[in-house]
C-alpha positions in Angstrom: 0.0 -0.1 0.2 1.3 3.4 -1.0 1.6 5.3 2.2 1.6 8.5 0.3 -1.8 7.7 -1.3 -4.7 9.6 0.3 -7.2 7.2 1.7 -10.1 9.5 0.7 -11.2 10.4 -2.7 -13.5 13.3 -1.8 -13.5 15.9 0.8 -16.0 18.6 1.6 -15.1 22.2 3.1 -16.7 22.4 6.4 -17.2 25.3 8.9 -18.0 25.7 12.5 -19.7 28.5 14.5 -16.7 30.4 15.1 -16.3 30.3 11.1 -13.2 28.3 11.1 -12.8 25.9 8.1 -11.5 22.6 7.6 -11.8 19.8 5.2 -13.7 16.6 6.1 -13.8 13.3 4.1 -17.0 12.7 2.4 -19.1 9.8 3.7 -18.2 10.6 7.2 -20.4 12.3 9.7 -19.6 15.8 9.8 -18.8 16.5 13.7 -21.1 18.3 15.9 -20.8 22.1 15.3 -19.7 21.9 11.8 -21.6 21.9 8.5 -20.7 21.7 4.9 -20.4 25.0 3.0 -21.3 23.2 -0.4 -17.6 22.7 -1.8 -16.5 19.0 -2.7 -13.5 17.9 -4.5 -10.0 16.5 -3.8 -8.2 17.4 -0.7 -6.1 20.1 -2.5 -9.1 21.7 -4.2 -10.8 22.2 -0.8 -7.6 23.7 0.9 -7.2 25.8 -2.1 -10.7 27.1 -1.7 -10.4 27.6 2.2 -7.6 29.7 1.2 -10.0 32.1 -0.7 -12.7 32.0 1.9 -10.9 32.2 5.0 -9.2 35.6 4.7 -9.3 36.5 8.5 -8.0 33.7 10.7 -9.3 35.2 14.0 -12.3 33.2 15.3 -15.6 35.1 14.7 -16.2 35.8 18.8 -12.8 37.4 18.6 -13.3 39.6 15.5 -16.9 40.7 17.0 -15.2 41.6 20.5 -12.5 43.5 18.5 -15.0 45.3 16.3 -17.0 46.1 19.4 -13.7 47.7 21.0 -13.2 50.0 17.8 -16.9 50.9 18.0 -16.4 51.8 21.8 -13.4 53.7 20.9 -14.7 55.7 18.3 -17.5 57.0 20.8 -15.3 57.7 23.7 
């Protein structure tokens, strides 16, 4: 068996409530808190799509907290 061969033929791009992305093998149950975004393909294709989609690596809660700080500073 080729150890470099990917054991899964197709992956899906998934996202969680913090808007963090990952790849997940198609055919496996997506973990709780994650859902597919509608992109499927090879692992490389999915990772390339994540690079396009996930432009701000901060979790959503951190982005919102930091955006709130900016708004509060503007009103100070």
